[in-house]
C-alpha positions as CSV (number, residue, x, y, z in Angstrom):
1,M,20.8,-10.2,-2.5
2,A,22.3,-13.1,-4.5
3,Q,20.7,-15.6,-2.1
4,I,17.2,-14.0,-2.7
5,E,17.7,-13.9,-6.4
6,S,18.7,-17.6,-6.5
7,A,15.9,-18.8,-4.2
8,S,13.0,-20.6,-5.7
9,D,9.6,-18.9,-6.1
10,Q,8.1,-21.3,-3.6
11,M,10.8,-20.5,-1.0
12,C,10.4,-16.7,-1.5
13,R,6.6,-17.1,-1.0
14,K,7.1,-19.0,2.2
15,I,9.5,-16.4,3.5
16,L,7.3,-13.5,2.5
17,T,4.2,-15.3,4.1
18,A,6.2,-15.7,7.4
19,L,7.4,-12.1,7.3
20,C,3.8,-10.9,6.8
21,D,2.9,-12.0,10.3
22,D,4.2,-8.5,11.2
23,P,1.4,-6.0,10.2
24,K,3.9,-3.3,9.1
25,I,5.7,-5.7,6.8
26,R,2.4,-7.1,5.5
27,Q,1.3,-3.5,4.6
28,K,4.5,-2.8,2.7
29,A,4.2,-6.2,0.9
30,F,0.6,-5.4,-0.2
31,S,1.6,-2.0,-1.3
32,C,4.3,-3.5,-3.5
33,L,1.8,-6.0,-4.9
34,R,-0.8,-3.3,-5.7
35,A,1.8,-1.3,-7.6
36,Y,2.2,-4.3,-10.0
37,Q,-1.5,-4.4,-10.8
38,P,-2.1,-3.1,-14.4
39,K,-4.3,-0.1,-14.9
40,P,-7.9,-1.0,-15.7
41,G,-8.3,-1.8,-19.4
42,T,-4.6,-2.6,-20.0
43,K,-2.8,-5.9,-20.1
44,R,0.8,-6.7,-19.7
45,K,2.4,-9.2,-22.1
46,A,3.2,-12.5,-20.6
47,V,6.8,-12.3,-21.8
48,E,7.3,-8.7,-20.8
49,A,9.5,-8.3,-17.7
50,P,7.6,-6.8,-14.8
51,P,8.1,-3.1,-14.3
52,E,10.4,-1.8,-11.7
53,V,8.6,-1.0,-8.4
54,Y,10.0,1.9,-6.5
55,L,9.4,2.8,-2.9
56,C,8.7,6.5,-1.9
57,K,11.4,7.8,0.4
58,Y,8.9,10.0,2.2
59,C,5.7,7.9,2.7
60,G,7.1,4.4,2.0
61,D,4.4,3.5,-0.6
62,A,5.3,1.4,-3.6
63,F,4.7,2.9,-7.0
64,L,5.4,2.4,-10.7
65,E,7.0,5.4,-12.5
66,E,4.3,5.2,-15.2
67,N,1.6,5.7,-12.6
68,N,3.3,8.4,-10.6
69,I,1.3,11.3,-12.0
70,D,-0.8,12.2,-9.0
71,T,0.8,15.4,-7.6
72,E,-0.7,14.7,-4.2
73,A,-0.1,10.9,-4.0
74,C,2.5,11.3,-1.3
75,C,1.6,13.0,1.9
76,H,4.2,13.4,4.7
77,H,5.7,15.7,7.3
78,P,9.0,17.2,6.2
79,G,9.9,18.1,9.8
80,E,10.7,16.1,12.8
81,L,8.8,15.0,15.9
82,E,9.6,17.1,19.0
83,F,8.8,16.2,22.6
84,D,5.6,17.9,23.8
85,D,5.6,18.1,27.6
86,D,2.1,19.7,27.5
87,S,0.6,16.6,25.7
88,D,-2.2,14.7,27.5
89,T,-0.1,11.6,26.9
90,W,2.2,12.6,29.8
91,V,-0.5,13.8,32.3
92,D,-0.2,10.8,34.7
93,W,3.2,9.7,33.4
94,P,5.1,8.0,36.4
95,Y,8.6,8.0,34.8
96,W,9.5,11.7,34.4
97,D,13.0,10.9,35.4
98,D,13.6,8.8,32.3
99,D,14.7,10.2,29.0
100,M,11.4,10.5,27.1
101,D,12.7,12.2,23.9
102,T,13.9,9.0,22.1
103,E,13.1,7.2,18.9
104,D,11.5,4.4,20.8
105,M,9.2,6.8,22.7
106,R,8.2,8.5,19.4
107,K,7.1,5.1,18.0
108,E,5.4,4.0,21.2
109,Y,3.7,7.3,22.2
110,P,3.5,9.5,19.1
111,G,0.7,11.5,20.7
112,G,3.3,12.9,23.1
113,F,5.2,14.6,20.3
114,T,4.3,17.3,17.7
115,W,5.7,17.9,14.2
116,N,7.9,20.9,14.1
117,C,6.8,21.7,10.5
118,C,3.1,22.3,11.3
119,D,2.6,21.7,15.1
120,E,0.3,18.8,14.4
121,P,0.3,16.0,17.0
122,G,2.5,13.0,16.2
123,D,-0.5,10.6,16.1
124,G,-2.6,13.0,13.9
125,S,-2.6,13.7,10.2
126,S,-0.7,11.7,7.6
127,G,1.2,14.8,6.6
128,C,1.2,18.5,5.9
129,E,3.1,18.3,2.5
130,A,1.8,16.6,-0.6
131,H,3.4,15.9,-4.0
132,A,4.2,13.0,-6.3
133,H,6.2,10.1,-4.9
134,V,10.0,10.4,-4.9
135,A,11.9,7.1,-5.2
136,V,14.4,5.9,-2.7
137,N,17.9,6.6,-4.2
138,N,16.1,9.2,-6.4
139,K,16.5,7.8,-9.9
140,R,15.8,11.2,-11.4
141,Q,19.3,12.2,-10.3
142,K,20.8,9.4,-12.2
143,A,21.8,9.4,-15.9
144,S,18.6,9.4,-18.1
145,S,20.0,7.0,-20.7
146,K,17.6,4.1,-21.3
147,T,20.5,1.7,-20.8
148,A,21.4,3.1,-17.4
149,A,20.8,0.7,-14.6
150,K,18.0,1.6,-12.3
151,P,19.0,2.1,-8.6
152,A,18.6,-0.7,-6.2
153,V,15.6,-0.3,-3.9
154,T,16.0,-1.4,-0.3
155,V,13.0,-2.0,1.9
156,D,13.6,-1.6,5.6
157,L,11.2,-4.3,6.9
158,T,11.8,-3.4,10.5
159,Q,9.9,-0.1,10.5
């Protein structure tokens, strides 16, 4: 992290631009940028430090604590994807001898799996459970003192 913190703004922009060639990384980057946008009708002071952006541990969206009031902002499945051998995904599948119940297969062929929490197909709905966002390294479990350090937020850019 020290290398990132000591890098110039220009270097960070170049690195971020290069990383954004990956659509998933680009989506996360834009989500973080949108979280920094002030609410309509409000202005942030130029000398004010930017607010801490948190990532939701369930849906991956970026959010500001002050804007985290929507009780249905985060929609996700609390369960796990399970292999569905009745799925149309596997009708003409030529590789039945291979192990198909793997993380790679879940990512590559989500329609061949179902959520065990609601029996929805893996490539279907965004989630069956909705609530306000919950920060990675849930800061609400930390000391509530104003001087307490906020938890570090890590972004897995490979997912």
